[in-house]
C-alpha positions in Angstrom: 0.0 0.0 0.0 1.1 3.6 -0.5 1.4 6.1 2.3 2.1 9.7 1.4 2.8 12.9 3.3 4.3 16.3 2.7 6.7 18.4 4.7 5.9 22.1 4.5 8.1 24.9 5.5 5.9 27.8 6.7 8.6 29.4 8.9 11.9 31.2 8.3 13.6 29.2 11.0 14.3 25.8 9.5 16.4 24.2 6.7 15.9 21.3 4.4 12.7 22.2 2.6 12.9 25.8 1.2 10.7 28.5 2.7 7.1 28.4 1.4 7.6 25.1 -0.4 6.4 21.5 0.2 8.1 18.3 -0.6 6.1 15.0 -0.8 7.2 11.5 0.1 5.4 8.4 -1.0 6.3 5.1 0.7 5.2 1.7 -0.5 4.9 -0.3 2.6 3.1 -3.6 3.7 1.7 -2.6 7.1 1.9 0.0 9.9 5.0 -1.7 11.4 7.0 -0.4 8.5 5.4 3.1 9.0 6.6 3.5 12.6 10.4 3.9 12.0 9.6 6.1 9.0 7.5 8.5 11.1 10.0 8.5 13.9 12.6 9.8 11.5 10.1 12.3 10.1 9.3 13.5 13.6 13.0 14.3 14.2 13.3 16.1 10.8 10.2 18.2 11.6 11.5 19.2 15.0 15.0 20.1 13.8 13.9 22.0 10.7 10.6 23.6 12.0 8.4 21.9 9.3 4.8 21.1 9.1 3.6 17.6 8.6 0.8 17.8 5.9 -1.6 15.9 3.8 -1.1 12.4 5.3 -2.9 9.9 3.1 -3.2 6.1 2.7 -4.3 4.6 -0.6 -6.6 2.1 1.2 -9.5 4.1 2.7 -10.6 1.3 5.0 -7.2 1.5 6.8 -6.8 5.3 7.0 -8.1 5.6 10.7 -5.5 3.1 11.9 -2.7 4.7 10.0 -3.7 8.3 11.0 -3.8 7.0 14.6 -0.2 5.7 14.3 0.9 9.0 12.7 -0.7 11.2 15.4 0.9 9.0 18.2 4.4 9.6 16.7 4.3 13.0 15.2 2.4 14.4 18.2 1.0 17.4 16.6 -1.9 18.0 14.3 -1.7 16.9 10.7 -2.3 19.9 8.5 -4.5 19.3 5.5 -4.8 21.6 2.5 -5.8 20.6 -1.0 -4.1 23.7 -2.4 -0.6 22.5 -1.5 1.5 21.4 -4.5 4.7 19.7 -3.8 7.8 21.1 -5.5 9.5 17.7 -5.2 8.2 14.2 -4.9 10.2 11.2 -3.4 9.0 7.7 -4.1 10.5 5.1 -1.8 9.7 1.3 -2.0 10.4 0.1 1.6 10.4 -3.6 0.4 13.2 -3.0 -2.1 15.1 -0.8 0.5 15.1 -3.7 3.0 16.4 -6.2 0.5 19.2 -3.8 -0.6 20.2 -3.2 3.0 20.4 -7.0 3.6 23.4 -7.4 1.2 
C-alpha cells in the first residue's frame, strides 16, 4: 500500500525544505509496522527543521483511521490538510526494495 505525506516549510527558522515550499514523500509499505520507523525519522526532521507535517494519506481508505492514529501518536501534533498545497519535489520510496538492498 502507499502512504504519502508532505513536509511544508511555513517558517523562516528551518532548513531542508525551502521556505514556502512543500516536498512530498510516497512510501510503498506492507503494514503499519513499517510506518513506525519512517514516522519517527520524520518527527526528528520536523522538529529540527521547523516543518509542518501535511496531507497524510493512505491509498486504502478502510485503513486510514488506523494509520492516522499511528501518525498522530508519533508526530504528536496536528496533521495539516490543505488541497491547495502542490509539492515542489516528490520522493518515491519502496520500503520492500530498500530492506532487500540493505540486507546485502
